C-alpha positions as MATLAB code, in Angstrom:
seq = 'XXXXXXXXXXXXXXXXXXXXXXXXXXXXXXXXXXXXXXXXXXXXXXXXXXXXXXXXXXXXXXXXXXXXXXXXXXXXXXXXXXXXXXXXXXXXXXXXXXXXXXXXXXXXXXXXXXXXXXXXXXXXXXXXXXXXXXXXXXXXXXXXXXXXXXXXXXXXXXXXXXXXXXXXXXXXXXXXXXXXXXXXXXXXXXXXXXXXXXXXXXXXXXXXXXXXXXXXXXXXXXXXXXXXXXXXXXXXXXXXXXXXXXXXXXXXXXXXXXXXXXXXXXXXXXXXXXXXXXXXXXXXXXXXXXXXXXXXXXXXXXXXXXXXXXXXXXXXXXXXXXXXXXXXXXXXXXXXXXXXXXXXXXXXXXXXXXXXXXXXXXXXXXXXXXXXXXXXXXXXXXXXXXXXXXXXXXXXXXXXXXXXX';
ca = [
     116.747    7.766   22.736;
     118.304   11.250   22.767;
     119.878   12.142   19.432;
     122.520   14.816   20.139;
     123.559   14.968   16.462;
     120.019   15.406   15.153;
     120.090   18.089   12.458;
     123.664   17.285   11.406;
     124.001   16.080    7.798;
     127.018   13.984    6.827;
     128.049   13.295    3.246;
     129.732    9.902    3.438;
     132.123    9.158    0.575;
     133.903    6.436    2.517;
     134.003    2.736    1.717;
     135.190   -0.564    3.139;
     135.358   -0.336    6.953;
     137.131    2.539    8.748;
     135.057    5.360    7.236;
     131.717    3.514    7.273;
     132.288    2.538   10.918;
     132.858    6.218   11.703;
     129.643    7.306   10.011;
     127.658    4.445   11.585;
     128.588    5.830   15.004;
     127.533    9.331   13.925;
     124.254    7.898   12.615;
     123.638    6.181   15.966;
     123.740    9.619   17.590;
     121.155   11.045   15.194;
     123.191   12.451   12.290;
     121.699   12.044    8.836;
     124.173   10.031    6.755;
     123.914   10.387    2.987;
     126.161    7.643    1.662;
     127.246    8.712   -1.827;
     128.424    5.728   -3.881;
     129.788    5.216   -7.361;
     127.649    3.848  -10.196;
     130.524    1.397  -10.756;
     129.426   -1.021   -8.045;
     129.186    1.319   -5.078;
     131.096    0.760   -1.850;
     133.694   -1.953   -2.514;
     132.496   -3.771    0.601;
     129.279   -4.646   -1.236;
     131.411   -7.135   -3.202;
     132.970   -8.819   -0.159;
     131.740  -12.032    1.511;
     130.080  -13.408    3.497;
     126.885  -13.138    1.428;
     123.310  -13.928    2.323;
     120.820  -13.974   -0.542;
     122.992  -11.600   -2.556;
     123.597   -9.159    0.279;
     127.128   -8.584    1.585;
     127.061   -9.074    5.333;
     130.441   -7.327    5.501;
     128.760   -4.198    4.127;
     125.651   -4.670    6.248;
     127.630   -4.799    9.502;
     128.625   -1.102    9.386;
     126.035    0.685    7.249;
     122.948    0.853    9.461;
     120.875    4.040    9.610;
     122.127    5.482    6.292;
     120.656    6.396    2.924;
     122.385    5.542   -0.371;
     122.755    7.890   -3.334;
     124.502    6.461   -6.390;
     126.201    8.792   -8.915;
     128.947    8.939  -11.542;
     131.624   10.811   -9.596;
     133.639   11.788  -12.654;
     130.818   13.126  -14.850;
     129.892   16.793  -14.884;
     126.397   15.973  -13.670;
     127.749   13.773  -10.880;
     130.105   16.503   -9.685;
     127.246   19.018   -9.718;
     125.095   16.704   -7.613;
     127.907   16.096   -5.137;
     128.685   19.809   -4.988;
     125.078   20.535   -4.090;
     125.047   17.886   -1.379;
     128.308   19.154    0.114;
     127.119   22.762    0.056;
     124.148   21.830    2.228;
     125.976   19.493    4.623;
     127.752   19.879    7.943;
     130.331   17.105    7.543;
     132.131   15.275    4.746;
     133.784   11.913    5.503;
     136.209   10.139    3.163;
     138.887    7.472    3.379;
     140.263    7.646   -0.150;
     143.926    7.378   -0.981;
     145.442   10.881   -0.569;
     144.796   13.020   -3.639;
     141.630   11.237   -4.762;
     139.294   14.042   -3.737;
     141.457   16.475   -5.699;
     141.201   14.252   -8.780;
     137.441   14.493   -8.394;
     137.841   18.318   -8.487;
     137.147   18.704   -4.772;
     140.314   20.445   -3.637;
     140.453   22.049   -0.174;
     139.875   25.422   -1.851;
     136.834   24.110   -3.718;
     135.369   22.623   -0.536;
     135.944   25.937    1.253;
     134.201   27.744   -1.589;
     131.234   25.360   -1.517;
     130.807   25.331    2.250;
     133.014   27.426    4.559;
     131.448   25.766    7.624;
     132.155   22.193    6.435;
     133.969   19.768    8.739;
     135.985   17.260    6.696;
     136.908   13.926    8.285;
     139.565   11.764    6.607;
     141.115    8.375    7.363;
     144.296    7.472    5.475;
     146.743    4.597    5.721;
     149.878    6.397    6.872;
     148.982   10.029    7.521;
     149.297   13.301    5.633;
     153.074   13.608    5.548;
     156.189   11.435    5.407;
     157.626    8.980    2.868;
     154.625    6.617    3.039;
     151.851    9.211    2.865;
     150.831    8.207   -0.672;
     150.924    4.450   -0.012;
     147.747    2.429    0.345;
     147.292    1.000    3.817;
     145.093   -1.911    4.857;
     144.354   -3.236    8.318;
     146.653   -6.261    8.361;
     149.542   -4.406    6.738;
     149.279   -1.728    9.429;
     148.940   -4.342   12.169;
     152.303   -5.649   11.038;
     154.022   -2.278   10.619;
     152.738   -0.838   13.910;
     154.004   -3.640   16.136;
     150.513   -4.890   16.944;
     151.147   -8.317   15.411;
     154.468   -8.589   17.259;
     152.676   -8.878   20.615;
     149.911  -11.191   19.371;
     150.451  -14.938   19.199;
     151.175  -18.036   21.294;
     154.629  -16.928   22.403;
     157.959  -15.290   21.510;
     158.879  -15.627   17.847;
     155.285  -15.705   16.640;
     153.201  -12.914   15.108;
     149.448  -13.156   14.603;
     146.938  -10.657   13.263;
     144.135   -9.724   15.611;
     141.102  -11.765   14.536;
     138.949   -8.725   13.735;
     140.024   -5.643   11.702;
     140.812   -3.807   14.904;
     142.779   -0.969   13.293;
     140.026   -0.104   10.818;
     137.403   -0.153   13.560;
     139.334    1.969   16.039;
     140.382    4.416   13.305;
     136.693    4.911   12.560;
     136.056    5.578   16.238;
     138.878    8.125   16.413;
     137.655    9.913   13.288;
     134.114   10.102   14.709;
     135.509   11.546   17.939;
     137.473   14.161   15.990;
     134.422   15.133   13.941;
     132.253   15.596   17.031;
     135.039   17.612   18.682;
     135.234   19.861   15.626;
     131.452   20.330   15.566;
     131.578   21.298   19.237;
     134.435   23.691   18.522;
     132.450   25.341   15.742;
     129.566   25.845   18.147;
     132.015   27.572   20.482;
     133.331   29.879   17.770;
     136.269   27.855   16.461;
     136.722   27.589   12.716;
     135.720   24.221   11.174;
     138.544   21.717   11.106;
     139.927   19.240    8.654;
     139.904   16.202   10.928;
     142.330   13.466    9.965;
     143.697   10.264   11.397;
     145.485    7.291    9.895;
     145.548    3.565   10.450;
     149.206    3.809   11.510;
     148.579    6.529   14.095;
     145.624    4.680   15.553;
     147.407    1.333   15.660;
     150.416    2.776   17.442;
     148.160    4.452   19.998;
     146.671    1.023   20.731;
     150.076   -0.070   22.027;
     149.454    1.521   25.462;
     151.974    0.210   28.017;
     153.547   -2.137   25.472;
     154.573    0.812   23.321;
     155.655    2.766   26.384;
     157.935   -0.111   27.361;
     159.580    0.052   23.955;
     159.930    3.856   24.140;
     161.223    4.094   27.684;
     163.257    0.913   28.073;
     164.188    0.142   24.471;
     162.770   -3.360   24.921;
     160.494   -4.965   22.337;
     157.546   -6.737   24.026;
     156.807  -10.269   22.863;
     153.588  -12.307   22.613;
     152.414  -13.993   25.794;
     149.737  -16.207   24.283;
     146.558  -15.960   26.326;
     148.319  -14.569   29.387;
     148.377  -10.901   30.299;
     151.902   -9.658   29.518;
     152.576   -8.190   32.989;
     149.821   -9.267   35.436;
     149.469  -12.803   36.852;
     147.341  -14.796   37.238;
     145.492  -13.141   34.363;
     144.688  -15.290   31.365;
     143.082  -18.487   30.135;
     143.096  -21.512   32.422;
     141.942  -25.106   31.898;
     139.248  -26.625   34.109;
     137.772  -30.122   34.262;
     135.818  -29.222   31.112;
     136.588  -26.200   28.944;
     138.981  -23.332   29.636;
     137.899  -20.059   31.240;
     139.374  -16.566   31.600;
     140.385  -15.391   35.067;
     141.840  -11.977   35.931;
     143.327  -11.575   39.420;
     144.362   -7.936   39.529;
     145.341   -7.253   43.152;
     146.870   -8.858   46.230;
     143.438   -8.811   47.899;
     141.918  -10.708   44.998;
     144.863  -13.112   45.028;
     144.257  -14.033   48.660;
     140.543  -14.558   48.021;
     141.247  -16.584   44.897;
     143.630  -18.939   46.693;
     140.954  -19.691   49.267;
     138.291  -20.257   46.586;
     140.278  -22.802   44.608;
     141.607  -24.606   47.669;
     145.282  -23.580   47.730;
     145.454  -21.219   50.740;
     149.135  -22.015   51.254;
     149.999  -20.307   47.944;
     149.468  -16.937   49.613;
     152.630  -17.463   51.662;
     154.635  -19.127   48.895;
     157.646  -16.838   48.265;
     157.228  -17.324   44.505;
     153.758  -15.748   44.568;
     153.635  -13.160   47.383;
     153.659   -9.986   45.288;
     152.337   -9.186   41.838;
     155.898   -8.977   40.556;
     156.651  -12.419   42.056;
     153.590  -13.937   40.429;
     154.453  -12.446   37.043;
     158.062  -13.676   37.244;
     156.923  -17.214   38.128;
     153.830  -17.408   35.925;
     154.551  -20.901   34.571;
     154.659  -22.488   38.035;
     151.661  -20.380   39.041;
     149.594  -21.567   36.052;
     150.428  -25.196   36.809;
     149.298  -24.765   40.422;
     146.039  -23.059   39.411;
     145.104  -25.524   36.664;
     145.724  -28.473   38.990;
     143.239  -26.959   41.421;
     140.715  -26.004   38.716;
     140.702  -29.583   37.401;
     138.451  -30.488   40.347;
     135.370  -28.789   38.834;
     133.790  -27.843   35.546;
     133.886  -24.415   33.933;
     130.169  -24.047   34.648;
     130.900  -24.526   38.376;
     133.953  -22.290   38.587;
     132.721  -19.211   36.682;
     129.894  -18.204   39.066;
     131.927  -19.155   42.131;
     134.871  -16.955   41.153;
     132.759  -14.122   39.717;
     130.610  -13.870   42.846;
     133.782  -13.331   44.856;
     134.387  -10.141   42.849;
     137.156  -11.618   40.720;
     136.681  -11.073   36.963;
     136.032  -14.441   35.353;
     134.117  -15.700   32.357;
     133.634  -18.437   29.769;
     135.237  -18.316   26.332;
     132.513  -18.075   23.711;
     132.521  -18.186   19.967;
     130.468  -15.449   18.306;
     127.327  -17.555   17.981;
     127.430  -18.267   21.721;
     128.240  -14.658   22.617;
     125.392  -13.239   20.537;
     122.947  -15.758   22.045;
     123.939  -15.032   25.648;
     121.470  -13.756   28.237;
     123.486  -10.592   28.832;
     123.448   -9.646   25.140;
     119.685  -10.216   25.093;
     119.217   -8.093   28.223;
     121.113   -5.232   26.602;
     119.044   -5.461   23.425;
     122.215   -5.549   21.371;
     120.695   -7.553   18.515;
     117.895   -5.827   16.629;
     116.006   -7.175   13.619;
     115.105   -5.025   10.648;
     113.653   -5.666    7.199;
     115.380   -4.629    3.976;
     113.545   -3.009    1.083;
     113.310   -6.398   -0.641;
     111.532   -7.906    2.380;
     114.445   -9.949    3.708;
     115.051   -9.850    7.462;
     118.436   -8.860    8.846;
     119.588   -9.209   12.469;
     122.055   -6.435   13.292;
     124.176   -5.325   16.224;
     123.135   -1.889   17.416;
     125.744    0.734   18.229;
     127.591    0.465   21.555;
     126.416    3.747   23.157;
     123.532    4.570   25.484;
     122.393    8.031   26.577;
     120.452    8.438   29.821;
     120.215    4.638   29.933;
     118.564    4.514   26.505;
     120.514    2.430   24.007;
     121.158    3.481   20.428;
     118.623    2.138   17.959;
     118.703    0.832   14.417;
     116.048    2.889   12.654;
     116.765    1.607    9.158;
     118.665   -1.351    7.696;
     121.735   -0.939    5.483;
     120.592    0.568    2.177;
     120.526   -1.159   -1.166;
     122.806    0.480   -3.708;
     121.152    3.723   -4.817;
     118.032    2.951   -2.804;
     117.459    6.615   -1.941;
     118.936    8.354   -4.999;
     115.622    9.602   -6.377;
     114.258   10.710   -3.002;
     117.373   12.671   -2.041;
     117.848   14.331   -5.423;
     114.218   15.421   -5.575;
     114.533   16.704   -2.029;
     117.377   18.888   -3.279;
     115.279   20.337   -6.084;
     115.390   17.930   -9.016;
     112.219   16.880  -10.773;
     111.153   13.325  -11.490;
     112.002   13.952  -15.154;
     115.512   15.139  -14.192;
     116.112   11.970  -12.208;
     114.748    9.754  -14.977;
     116.976   11.425  -17.575;
     120.127   11.164  -15.444;
     119.437    7.504  -14.728;
     118.874    6.810  -18.416;
     122.192    8.512  -19.242;
     124.040    6.462  -16.602;
     124.941    9.476  -14.434;
     123.017    8.124  -11.459;
     121.556    4.805  -10.363;
     118.336    4.423   -8.445;
     117.368    1.553   -6.184;
     115.473   -0.367   -8.837;
     118.624   -2.327   -9.746;
     118.495   -6.016   -8.925;
     120.437   -7.072   -5.870;
     122.358   -9.704   -7.760;
     123.911   -6.994   -9.904;
     125.584   -5.563   -6.810;
     127.842   -8.567   -6.315;
];
């Protein structure tokens, strides 16, 4: 696969999810990611379940294609090591609470002194200004404060979190986009940027037309369960067996759909003639559709409706989704072996270039797995590394996995 970021070195100080997701995407495109972790346990996600044989699968899910260097951030030796790594890098990524880098002696002025060409990417909870700028922000808290939970749930009056940490993930995507934009700008003569986003900014931008409704009309959208909030029929419908998703997005599709399910008269029903009519009368519409769908199983309906050009599909759990023929055809699941010999199935990144999919070249690193290699690459001797490890200033990958939990 083409690697457009080959030759770009990223110092990754991030932990948990938003920052590591960002750097995983950069790694997929060929960037070298040097994940610099603390000797006090490393990335906090290493301590989070689910575990498999001592390995955090939470950590593993977003740390493919990286190397791990483990240092004491607050020691003189640790700061010297980090300074050297930053001086030789193209990008620095962090998602600390605002002010943490400064406490580590890496002020904006110091970073400029070390590396004038450095692009710095940051993800915070609430942004760089305002009354909440110093507050810690986590995915679910931001889901609640951004309005995202207010439109998620079975109906009005309910509020559910999205079942995956959607704000962390999308914030990582946005940060990666900003970093690549800044690298492109530098190539075109622009000065390197300090790229920043926040969980709140990202979450609000996910609101799309729901947020626009609130801005323009002053109306707060409410949850619609498994129905699309404005388009009908578009949602989850029961069949003779399990439920399926159906999305009828146009009048042409509506006419074809009515013929497929055996209710041709619904096309002329004044309650359902236009998209606005169907949305206003969605309860009666759903009852009509589910009565018709009760004649066949989900396995019968899905291909019949899909082949007519109407989006339709089963509702899988993750084990079913990952085992599906389409996922296999895309090569989304790749198997790699950790340093300790254990096998790990991983999802590759979601991008392809010239029809070649991104590839997992190396599994998530053990804590400090590459400390010695990287430090010797940057000029230290074996004796230097041994002394620093003995003094507790660094940790190499010889530590037992169980100690990481």
